[in-house]
N, C-alpha and C positions, 0 to 999 in steps of 0.2 A: 833675896829674890831668886838669885841664880840657882841655888840648891833646890828651891821649891819648884822651879820650872823643870829642872832635871828630874825631880821626883814625879811630876805629872807625866812627863814623857815616858818614863820607865813604867808607870802604872798603866798607861794607855797603849803602849807599844803592842802592835799585833791585833788590837781591837778596832782601832780607827786608822785610816790612812794618815801618813805624816803631815800632809797639808791640813787635814781636818784637825789634828791634834794642835797644831800651831794656832789655828783659828780659835779653837776652844780655849787655849791658854789666854789669848787676848780678851775673850768674853769673860772669863773667870776674873781676871784682874780688874776689868772695868766694873764688874759687879761688886767685888769685895772691897777694893780700895779706890774705886773711881779713877783708875789709870787708863788713859787712852793707849792705843798701840804705840804711839811715839813715846809716851811716858814710860812704858815698859822697857823699850829699847834703850832709852837714855839712862834709866835708873836700874839697869840690869844687876848691878852689884849692891844695890840698897838692901839693907836688912829689914825683913818684915818683923812685926811684933808677934808675940805668941798667939794672940787671938786671931789675927789675920791668917797666920800660917795654919792653924788648926781648922779654920773655916775652909780654907782651900783644900786641905787634906781630906776633909769630909766630903767635899764636892767631888774630888778625884776618885774617892772610894765608890761613890754612887755611880760615877761614869764608868768605872771598871766593870760594873754589873750591867752595863748597857742602857742604863736609864738616860733618856734624852736630857741634854743640858738645859733645854727650854723648860722642862718640867721641874728640874732641880732648882733653877733660878726663879721659876714662876712667871716668866715673861719671854716674849720673843719680838723681833722686829717684823713689821709687816707694813708695806706701802709707806715707809718713812716714819712710822710711829711704833711705840712699844705697846704690846697688848698682853694682858694677863692670860696665862694658859695653865691648865692642869690636866690630869689624866681623864677628865670627862669630855675633853674636846681634842680634835686633831690639832697638831702643830701646823699652822699655816705654811704653805709652800710658796716658792718663788713663782710657780706657774699660776697660782691663784692671784698673785699680784697682777699678772697680765690680764686675768679675767676682769679685775677691777678697772684696770687701765682701759680695756675695751669699752666697758660700761661708761666710763667717764667721758668718752669721746662721742657718745650718741646724741647728747644735747648740750646746749650752752650751760655754763656753770650756774647761772642765776635762774635757770628754768624752774617753773612751778610744776613739778612732775611727781608722780606716785611710783614708788619702787618697792618691789617685794623680793626678799631674799629667803629662799626655801632651804631649810636645814642649816641654820646660821652658825652653829657651833660656838666659837668664841665671840662671834659678832663682828669679826674683822672686816668682812665684805660690806655688810650693812652700814657699819659705823664709818668706814672709809668713804662710802658713797654719800652718806648724810653730811659729812664734813666737806665733801667736794661740791655737791649740789646744795647751795645755800638755802634755796626755797623748796626743796623736795620734802615730801612726806614719805618716810621710809618705814616699812613694816618688815619684821624678821620673825621667822618661825623655827621651831625645833621640837622634836618629839621628846627630848631629854630635858627634864626640869633642872638638872644640875648644870647643863650647858647654858640654859637661859639665865640662871642666876649669875654665872660668870660673865655672859654677854652684857647683862644689865650693869654689872660693875664696870666693865670696860667702857660702856656708853656714858656712865656717870663720870668716870675719870676724865673723859675727853669732852664732856659737855655736848654730846651728840644726841640729837633728837631722833630716837628710834623707838617704835612701838614693838614690843616683843610679845609673841603669842605662842602658847603651847598648842601644837597642831602636828598631825601626822600627814605628810604629803601623800601617802598611799591611801588615806581615807580622810581627805581634807574637808573641813567645814568653812573654809575661807570664802569671803565675799568681797566685792569691791571691783574697782577698775584701775588698772596699772599701765604705766608707760613702759616700764622695764620689769621683767621677772627674770631672776637669775638664780643659779644654784651650782654648788659643787657637791653633788650627792655621792654616796658610796658607789664605787664602780669597779673595784678589783675583784677578779674571780679567784677561787681557791688555788688554781693551778699556778698563779703568779706568786704565791707565797715563797717559793724557792728562790725568787729573785730579790726578796726583801731582806732588810737588815733586822737583826734581833731587837734593836732599840725601837723599831716600829712595831714588830709583831708582838713583843712582850709587854709593851707599855701603852701604845695608843689604842683608843677604843675600837674594838672589832666591828661594832655595828656601824661605825662611821666610815669604815674602810671597805668591807666586803659585801658582795652580792652572791646569790646562789648561782652555781655554774649553769643550772638549767634555765635560768631566767636573768641573764646579766643586765638586761635593759629595763627592768621593771620600774626603776625610778624615773627613767627618761620618758617612759610611757605616761607615767603619772604627771610629770612636769609639763609635758606637751598638752595633756588634757586640761590641766589647770590654766596654762597659758591661753589655750583656745577659748576658755570660758572668761578669763579675767583680764586679758590684755585688751587695750583699746585698739581701734583700727590703726595700723601702721606702728603699733607698739613692738618692742623687741623682747625676745627671750634669748638669754645667754647662758650656756652651761659648759662646765668643764667635763671632759670625757676621758674614757680609757682609749689610749692610742690604738689599741688593736681592734677596736670596734667603731672606727670613724665612720665608714660608709653605712654600717648597720644602724648606728645610732641616728645618723642623719635620715635614713629611710624610715626608721621607726617613728621619729618625731614628726616628720613630714606628713605621714599618713594620718596623724592624730590632730594636726593643726594646719589650717589653710594658710600657707606662708611661703615666702621665699626663704631659702636656706643655704648656708655655706659653712664649710669646715675651715677652721683657722688653725694654723700650726703654731706651736710654742717656739721659744728661742732655740730649742734643740732641733727644730725641724720636724717635730712629731705632731700628728693630728691630736689637738688637745682641747679645742673649743668648737662649739657650734653656735652660730648666730642665726636666729630666725626672725623674720619680720612679718607680722600678721597682715594678711590681705585686708 
C-alpha cells in the first residue's frame, strides 16, 4: 500500500493541492478496498493484490487528466448520504448542503407540505428534503432527460418519494401550489472562468454552470415568477446565488414576487442564498 500511495502522490503532484491529494487517497482506498482513513493509516505497509493496485492506478491516471474523483467513482457524499453522479449533472457542493439545511428548518419534520425543486440535477436536494420531511410531497424538474434518469435512480436507491418532471424553468408548464420552492440554478458568468479549476471547466456540464454575461439573472427572474404564481401565501422560495450579485439578485426577485426577502451568507461569509417569503 505504501508504494501505491507514493505513486498516487507523484502522479497528482502539482495538479492538486497536497491536502486535497491526501483526501483523494483516502476516498480511493475506501472505494477500492473499503478501507477507512484509520484502516489506511494502520495498514500502511500492507501489500495490495494486483487487481486492487491496477484499479487504483487506473483511477490515478484519470485524476491526472483532471477528471473529478466523483465522476470516476460514480458517486459523491451529500448531506450525509451517497448519491450517484455522472457527467450529465453537477457535482453537489458543500454550499448546496447549506441550502438544504435552510429548507429543513422552515417547517416541522412531519409537516404535510408540498416542495418543488427547480433544476434538480442529481436529485440530491429534492431527495434529501423528501427524506427529511416524512409527509411531504416533493416534485423535482430538470430540462435534461439524462439528469432526470440519474435523479430517478438516486431516489429509487434511497426509497425517496419524489415526482420527477421534464420541464424548462425558463418556459415552464408547471402547475400546483407549494410551500417551498427552491433551486440552485446556473449562475456563473463567463468572466469567472479564469478563477475555476480545469476539473470543473473540462468535465462538468456547461449548461448547469454558466449564464450569459449580458443577462446573468435570467434564471432568478424565472424562479421568482414561478414562485409568485405557485407558492402558497407565506410560502418560501430559497435559491443559491452568485456571491457577486447578491444585492442585484435580491432586487430582481423582489420586483417579480410580492415577498419579504433576505440574503444569507454561506460558511465562508459570502452572499450565497436568498430566502423570500410570499406575502
